[in-house]
C-alpha positions as CSV (number, residue, x, y, z in Angstrom):
1,X,148.7,298.1,-96.6
2,X,150.1,298.7,-93.2
3,X,147.4,301.4,-92.6
4,X,144.7,298.9,-93.7
5,X,146.1,296.2,-91.4
6,X,146.2,298.7,-88.4
7,X,142.7,299.8,-89.2
8,X,141.4,296.3,-89.2
9,X,143.2,295.4,-86.0
10,X,141.9,298.4,-84.1
11,X,138.3,297.7,-85.4
12,X,138.5,294.2,-83.9
13,X,137.0,292.6,-86.8
14,X,140.0,291.0,-88.4
15,X,140.2,287.8,-86.2
16,X,143.8,288.7,-85.7
17,X,145.2,289.9,-82.5
18,X,148.7,291.3,-81.8
19,X,150.3,289.5,-78.8
20,X,152.9,291.3,-76.6
21,X,156.4,289.8,-75.9
22,X,155.8,289.3,-72.3
23,X,158.2,287.9,-69.6
24,X,156.1,284.8,-69.5
25,X,156.5,284.4,-73.3
26,X,160.3,285.0,-72.9
27,X,160.2,282.4,-70.2
28,X,158.5,279.8,-72.4
29,X,160.9,280.2,-75.3
30,X,163.2,277.9,-73.2
31,X,160.6,275.2,-73.6
32,X,160.7,275.1,-77.3
33,X,163.4,272.8,-78.3
34,X,166.3,274.8,-79.8
35,X,167.4,271.5,-81.8
36,X,164.0,271.2,-83.2
37,X,163.3,274.8,-83.9
38,X,166.6,276.5,-84.3
39,X,165.3,280.1,-85.3
40,X,164.8,282.4,-82.5
41,X,161.8,284.2,-84.2
42,X,160.1,281.0,-84.6
43,X,160.7,280.0,-81.1
44,X,159.2,283.2,-80.0
45,X,156.2,282.6,-82.1
46,X,155.8,279.1,-80.8
47,X,156.2,280.2,-77.2
48,X,153.5,282.8,-77.7
49,X,151.0,280.1,-78.9
50,X,152.0,278.1,-75.9
51,X,151.4,281.0,-73.7
52,X,148.1,281.8,-75.1
53,X,147.1,278.2,-75.3
54,X,146.4,278.3,-78.9
55,X,147.5,275.9,-81.8
56,X,149.9,277.4,-84.0
57,X,149.1,277.7,-87.7
58,X,152.1,276.9,-89.6
59,X,153.6,274.9,-92.5
60,X,157.0,274.9,-90.9
61,X,157.9,271.3,-90.5
62,X,160.5,272.0,-87.9
63,X,157.9,273.6,-85.6
64,X,155.2,270.7,-86.4
65,X,157.7,268.0,-85.3
66,X,158.5,269.9,-82.2
67,X,155.4,268.5,-80.3
68,X,153.6,271.8,-80.3
69,X,150.0,271.7,-81.4
70,X,149.7,272.9,-84.8
71,X,147.1,273.3,-87.7
72,X,148.0,272.8,-91.4
């Protein structure tokens, strides 16, 4: 399964893009309210969406109510 995902990502046809954990994303983690999104991995994902200017596709109610633009 991983080999197929890697192949699709490299081919650029999946519609998915890997995002690096950049210093800018790390800085934005502090803008995601810890009291509303307590899990660090979720805050990193939310900060990445903020940095990229993308809405976040999630069913996580904590993230949805944090004020971030979400879909789903």
